MDTraj code that builds the backbone (N, CA, C; nanometers):
import mdtraj as md
import numpy as np

residues = "MET LYS HIS TRP GLU TYR HIS PRO VAL PRO GLU ASP ASP CYS PHE GLY CYS LYS ALA LEU GLY LEU GLN ILE ASN THR GLY ASP ALA LYS ALA SER ASN GLY SER GLY MET THR ASN LYS GLU TRP ASP ALA GLU ILE GLY ALA TYR ALA ASN ALA ARG LYS GLN GLY ILE GLN PRO ALA GLY THR SER MET LYS ALA ILE ARG GLU ALA HIS ARG ALA SER GLU ALA MET GLY LYS ALA TYR ASP ALA ASP THR MET ILE ASP SER ARG VAL ILE ASN ASN LYS SER ALA SER THR LEU ASN GLU LEU GLY GLN LEU".split()
xyz = np.array([
    [14.4733, 3.7032, 20.9538],
    [14.3305, 3.7024, 20.9302],
    [14.2078, 3.7943, 21.0612],
    [14.1534, 3.8824, 21.0750],
    [14.0863, 3.9365, 21.2167],
    [13.9673, 3.8191, 21.2471],
    [13.9972, 3.7593, 21.3491],
    [13.8745, 3.6943, 21.3981],
    [13.7466, 3.6713, 21.3826],
    [13.6779, 3.8165, 21.3095],
    [13.5524, 3.8317, 21.2667],
    [13.5220, 3.8159, 21.1503],
    [13.6401, 3.8117, 21.0616],
    [13.6476, 3.7267, 20.9085],
    [13.5997, 3.5834, 20.9342],
    [13.6142, 3.5241, 21.0300],
    [13.5909, 3.3754, 21.0349],
    [13.4760, 3.3830, 21.0591],
    [13.4278, 3.4516, 21.2170],
    [13.3151, 3.4486, 21.2428],
    [13.2124, 3.5655, 21.2444],
    [13.1435, 3.6213, 21.1342],
    [13.0755, 3.7398, 21.1439],
    [12.9698, 3.7585, 21.2362],
    [12.9246, 3.6291, 21.2636],
    [12.8097, 3.6525, 21.3994],
    [12.9077, 3.5787, 21.4747],
    [12.8879, 3.6206, 21.6174],
    [12.9538, 3.5722, 21.7130],
    [12.9108, 3.4291, 21.7450],
    [12.9822, 3.3140, 21.7545],
    [12.9431, 3.1943, 21.8293],
    [12.9577, 3.1418, 21.9730],
    [12.8393, 3.0918, 22.0121],
    [12.8995, 3.0557, 22.1639],
    [12.9694, 2.9816, 22.2137],
    [13.0128, 2.8672, 22.1067],
    [13.0965, 2.7456, 22.1542],
    [13.2717, 2.7881, 22.0937],
    [13.2828, 2.9119, 22.0301],
    [13.3846, 2.9732, 22.0288],
    [13.4677, 3.0871, 22.1113],
    [13.5933, 3.0013, 22.1685],
    [13.6631, 3.0841, 22.2515],
    [13.7081, 3.2276, 22.2214],
    [13.7485, 3.2414, 22.0963],
    [13.7853, 3.3639, 22.0376],
    [13.6631, 3.4586, 22.0026],
    [13.5503, 3.4115, 22.0093],
    [13.4164, 3.5029, 22.0080],
    [13.3904, 3.5377, 22.1112],
    [13.4009, 3.4582, 22.2224],
    [13.3904, 3.4790, 22.3832],
    [13.4990, 3.5884, 22.4537],
    [13.6038, 3.5584, 22.4104],
    [13.7450, 3.6711, 22.4358],
    [13.6881, 3.8175, 22.3425],
    [13.6803, 3.8481, 22.2563],
    [13.6508, 3.9366, 22.2125],
    [13.5561, 4.0210, 22.2710],
    [13.4578, 3.9708, 22.3321],
    [13.3465, 4.0414, 22.4356],
    [13.3883, 4.0724, 22.5436],
    [13.4891, 3.9973, 22.5573],
    [13.5413, 4.0324, 22.7036],
    [13.5699, 4.1947, 22.6879],
    [13.5285, 4.2590, 22.8937],
    [13.5816, 4.3745, 22.9041],
    [13.6507, 4.3757, 23.0163],
    [13.7582, 4.4686, 22.9589],
    [13.8593, 4.4715, 23.1320],
    [13.8201, 4.5555, 23.2004],
    [13.8056, 4.5637, 23.3555],
    [13.7163, 4.6727, 23.4518],
    [13.8434, 4.6152, 23.5700],
    [13.8836, 4.7568, 23.6083],
    [13.9655, 4.7420, 23.7188],
    [13.9276, 4.7925, 23.8391],
    [13.7849, 4.7285, 23.8217],
    [13.6930, 4.7319, 23.9430],
    [13.7119, 4.8775, 24.0346],
    [13.7126, 4.8708, 24.1387],
    [13.6707, 4.9696, 24.2791],
    [13.8364, 5.0050, 24.3166],
    [13.9368, 5.0201, 24.2195],
    [14.0785, 5.0353, 24.2690],
    [14.0730, 5.1932, 24.3450],
    [14.0493, 5.2962, 24.2463],
    [14.0327, 5.4013, 24.2738],
    [13.9080, 5.4505, 24.2738],
    [13.8528, 5.5483, 24.3189],
    [13.7142, 5.6111, 24.3476],
    [13.6960, 5.7303, 24.2430],
    [13.5893, 5.7671, 24.1940],
    [13.5671, 5.8942, 24.0985],
    [13.5374, 6.0028, 24.1916],
    [13.5716, 5.9566, 24.2994],
    [13.4781, 6.1266, 24.4079],
    [13.6205, 6.2487, 24.4211],
    [13.7009, 6.1933, 24.3972],
    [13.8301, 6.2930, 24.3703],
    [13.9408, 6.2637, 24.4812],
    [13.9132, 6.1479, 24.5802],
    [13.9671, 6.1574, 24.7213],
    [14.0994, 6.0392, 24.6790],
    [14.0888, 6.0077, 24.5824],
    [14.1990, 5.8990, 24.5572],
    [14.2070, 5.7690, 24.6655],
    [14.0722, 5.7669, 24.7042],
    [14.0446, 5.6585, 24.8080],
    [13.9157, 5.5425, 24.6937],
    [13.9400, 5.4261, 24.7475],
    [13.8207, 5.3522, 24.7004],
    [13.7108, 5.4026, 24.7609],
    [13.5723, 5.3600, 24.7171],
    [13.4772, 5.4032, 24.7602],
    [13.4410, 5.3341, 24.8813],
    [13.4962, 5.1785, 24.9211],
    [13.4630, 5.1367, 25.0241],
    [13.5592, 5.2475, 25.1555],
    [13.6617, 5.2602, 25.1510],
    [13.7560, 5.3676, 25.2428],
    [13.6875, 5.4940, 25.2402],
    [13.6072, 5.5525, 25.1347],
    [13.5526, 5.6713, 25.1577],
    [13.4176, 5.6449, 25.2389],
    [13.3305, 5.5190, 25.2119],
    [13.2130, 5.5238, 25.2785],
    [13.2422, 5.4777, 25.4138],
    [13.3662, 5.4238, 25.4578],
    [13.4086, 5.4262, 25.6130],
    [13.4377, 5.5273, 25.6549],
    [13.4986, 5.6134, 25.6103],
    [13.5253, 5.7516, 25.6647],
    [13.4183, 5.8229, 25.6933],
    [13.3455, 5.8411, 25.6042],
    [13.2234, 5.9453, 25.6278],
    [13.1224, 5.8606, 25.7279],
    [13.1320, 5.7446, 25.7410],
    [13.0332, 5.6700, 25.8353],
    [13.1109, 5.7045, 25.9959],
    [13.2322, 5.7053, 26.0124],
    [13.2989, 5.7070, 26.1118],
    [13.2871, 5.8851, 26.1328],
    [13.2780, 5.9711, 26.0585],
    [13.2807, 6.0902, 26.0776],
    [13.1315, 6.1104, 26.1583],
    [13.0183, 6.0605, 26.0627],
    [12.9179, 6.0569, 26.0947],
    [12.8832, 6.0108, 26.2392],
    [12.9447, 5.9110, 26.2618],
    [12.9377, 5.8471, 26.3923],
    [12.9843, 5.9113, 26.5065],
    [13.1106, 6.0129, 26.5023],
    [13.1557, 6.0925, 26.5730],
    [13.0456, 6.2341, 26.5911],
    [13.0189, 6.2735, 26.5113],
    [12.8910, 6.3740, 26.4879],
    [12.7933, 6.3329, 26.5750],
    [12.7486, 6.2035, 26.5993],
    [12.6242, 6.1366, 26.6742],
    [12.6808, 6.1266, 26.8017],
    [12.7625, 6.1381, 26.8309],
    [12.8492, 6.1492, 26.9882],
    [12.8776, 6.2825, 27.0484],
    [12.8610, 6.3871, 26.9626],
    [12.8498, 6.5195, 26.9875],
    [13.0139, 6.5468, 26.9707],
    [13.0817, 6.4726, 26.9140],
    [13.2574, 6.5389, 26.8771],
    [13.2388, 6.5620, 26.7557],
    [13.3146, 6.6896, 26.7549],
    [13.3342, 6.7479, 26.6184],
    [13.4700, 6.7898, 26.5719],
    [13.5279, 6.6445, 26.5080],
    [13.6486, 6.6480, 26.4276],
    [13.7240, 6.7527, 26.3658],
    [13.8182, 6.7885, 26.3227],
    [13.8893, 6.8818, 26.2550],
    [13.8670, 6.8840, 26.0984],
    [13.8273, 6.7467, 26.0839],
    [13.8084, 6.7217, 25.9349],
    [13.7289, 6.5715, 25.9381],
    [13.7163, 6.5328, 25.7904],
    [13.6638, 6.3815, 25.7961],
    [13.7289, 6.3272, 25.7269],
    [13.9355, 6.2815, 25.7633],
    [14.0262, 6.2369, 25.7212],
    [13.9921, 6.1401, 25.8741],
    [14.0259, 5.9988, 25.8269],
    [14.0492, 5.8787, 25.9605],
    [14.1290, 5.9465, 26.0668],
    [14.2200, 6.0145, 26.0184],
    [14.3321, 6.0812, 26.1273],
    [14.2574, 6.1890, 26.2214],
    [14.1813, 6.2626, 26.1630],
    [14.1370, 6.3684, 26.2451],
    [14.0253, 6.3105, 26.3326],
    [13.9554, 6.2003, 26.2594],
    [13.8357, 6.1492, 26.3309],
    [13.8822, 6.0676, 26.5041],
    [14.0180, 5.9958, 26.4691],
    [14.0716, 5.9233, 26.5845],
    [14.1738, 6.0209, 26.6517],
    [14.1919, 6.1413, 26.6097],
    [14.2623, 6.2246, 26.7162],
    [14.1732, 6.2929, 26.8206],
    [14.0247, 6.3198, 26.7452],
    [13.9052, 6.3878, 26.8063],
    [13.8898, 6.2950, 26.9268],
    [13.8731, 6.1702, 26.8815],
    [13.8162, 6.0618, 26.9840],
    [13.9050, 6.0571, 27.0895],
    [14.0286, 6.0487, 27.0579],
    [14.1530, 6.0240, 27.1582],
    [14.1244, 6.1350, 27.2587],
    [14.1202, 6.2756, 27.1912],
    [14.0921, 6.4065, 27.2965],
    [13.9694, 6.3840, 27.3799],
    [13.8756, 6.3804, 27.3118],
    [13.7625, 6.3694, 27.3787],
    [13.7608, 6.2490, 27.5168],
    [13.8516, 6.1396, 27.5274],
    [13.8862, 6.0547, 27.6112],
    [13.9291, 6.1036, 27.6867],
    [14.0795, 6.1897, 27.6701],
    [14.1407, 6.2568, 27.7595],
    [14.0647, 6.3356, 27.8597],
    [13.9669, 6.4066, 27.7647],
    [13.9140, 6.5208, 27.8469],
    [13.8137, 6.4828, 27.9452],
    [13.7214, 6.3895, 27.8973],
    [13.6189, 6.3151, 27.9423],
    [13.4972, 6.4072, 27.8812],
    [13.4975, 6.4621, 27.7671],
    [13.3742, 6.5237, 27.7264],
    [13.4162, 6.5586, 27.5500],
    [13.2806, 6.5657, 27.4993],
    [13.3234, 6.5645, 27.3566],
    [13.4302, 6.6726, 27.2972],
    [13.4803, 6.6095, 27.2054],
    [13.5642, 6.7380, 27.1411],
    [13.5070, 6.8150, 27.0433],
    [13.5564, 6.9256, 27.0087],
    [13.5191, 7.0424, 26.9148],
    [13.6144, 7.1280, 26.8285],
    [13.6328, 7.1069, 26.7406],
    [13.7522, 7.1424, 26.6732],
    [13.7307, 7.2851, 26.6405],
    [13.6163, 7.3422, 26.6670],
    [13.5834, 7.4644, 26.6502],
    [13.5993, 7.5978, 26.7588],
    [13.6013, 7.5247, 26.8451],
    [13.6237, 7.6107, 26.9967],
    [13.7331, 7.5494, 27.0732],
    [13.8186, 7.4667, 27.0475],
    [13.8889, 7.3853, 27.1636],
    [14.0209, 7.4254, 27.0706],
    [14.1572, 7.3808, 27.1502],
    [14.2697, 7.3602, 27.1088],
    [14.3015, 7.2504, 26.9830],
    [14.3759, 7.2642, 26.9463],
    [14.4162, 7.1369, 26.8474],
    [14.4129, 6.9974, 26.9252],
    [14.3543, 6.8834, 26.8766],
    [14.3428, 6.7967, 26.9344],
    [14.4618, 6.6886, 26.9517],
    [14.5466, 6.7746, 26.8788],
    [14.6519, 6.6425, 26.8537],
    [14.7628, 6.6660, 27.0515],
    [14.7535, 6.8181, 27.0741],
    [14.7913, 6.8378, 27.1990],
    [14.7516, 6.8291, 27.3451],
    [14.6013, 6.7331, 27.2874],
    [14.5719, 6.7424, 27.4434],
    [14.5880, 6.5736, 27.4576],
    [14.6243, 6.5590, 27.5835],
    [14.6594, 6.4417, 27.6713],
    [14.6108, 6.4503, 27.8047],
    [14.6241, 6.3463, 27.8767],
    [14.5580, 6.3073, 27.9974],
    [14.6039, 6.4114, 28.0682],
    [14.7600, 6.4505, 28.0685],
    [14.7938, 6.5694, 28.1695],
    [14.7553, 6.7344, 28.1374],
    [14.7219, 6.7599, 27.9771],
    [14.7188, 6.8553, 27.9581],
    [14.5394, 6.8901, 27.9510],
    [14.4662, 6.7751, 27.9618],
    [14.3452, 6.7733, 27.9687],
    [14.3079, 6.8508, 28.1220],
    [14.3647, 6.7842, 28.2128],
    [14.3588, 6.7977, 28.3844],
    [14.4285, 6.9412, 28.3850],
    [14.5313, 6.9964, 28.3664],
    [14.5488, 7.1143, 28.3583],
    [14.4467, 7.2071, 28.3171],
    [14.4051, 7.1742, 28.1771],
    [14.3228, 7.2822, 28.1175],
    [14.2007, 7.2720, 28.1962],
    [14.1437, 7.1936, 28.2640],
    [14.0563, 7.1570, 28.3300],
    [14.0395, 7.2419, 28.4607],
    [14.1852, 7.2386, 28.5090],
    [14.1659, 7.3155, 28.6273],
    [14.1696, 7.4611, 28.6461],
    [14.2569, 7.5021, 28.5035],
    [14.2299, 7.6571, 28.4313],
    [14.0702, 7.6704, 28.4006],
    [14.0367, 7.6025, 28.3913],
    [13.8376, 7.6253, 28.3293],
    [13.8520, 7.6131, 28.1714],
    [13.9584, 7.6026, 28.0849],
    [13.9515, 7.6323, 27.9987],
    [13.8908, 7.5098, 27.9093],
    [13.8437, 7.4185, 27.9415],
    [13.7603, 7.3212, 27.8915],
    [13.6104, 7.3244, 27.9351],
])
top = md.Topology()
chain = top.add_chain()
for i, resn in enumerate(residues, 1):
    res = top.add_residue(resn, chain, resSeq=i)
    for name in ("N", "CA", "C"):
        top.add_atom(name, md.element.get_by_symbol(name[0]), res)
traj = md.Trajectory(xyz[None], top)
């Protein structure tokens, strides 16, 4: 017999009535933003991108990997990295930055 047949009106002190009212929620396991990441990760990534832009750095994308690479390239070059006008940040290191500076490419 179904529980509602015993208690057509839910009773506060009945565990079965309370259990029927439970709603299962997976929480913030994956966001509905289409990225496959949690809202916390999404917010952190967008915040890191905004912070980089405030510093004058233009990463190649909004991913944490692209942002970290742009910061690393900026440190190696001694100035803000711009993915739109500069070579790929993955190839910029201290040695290549000094060579490019000598050639006037940075």
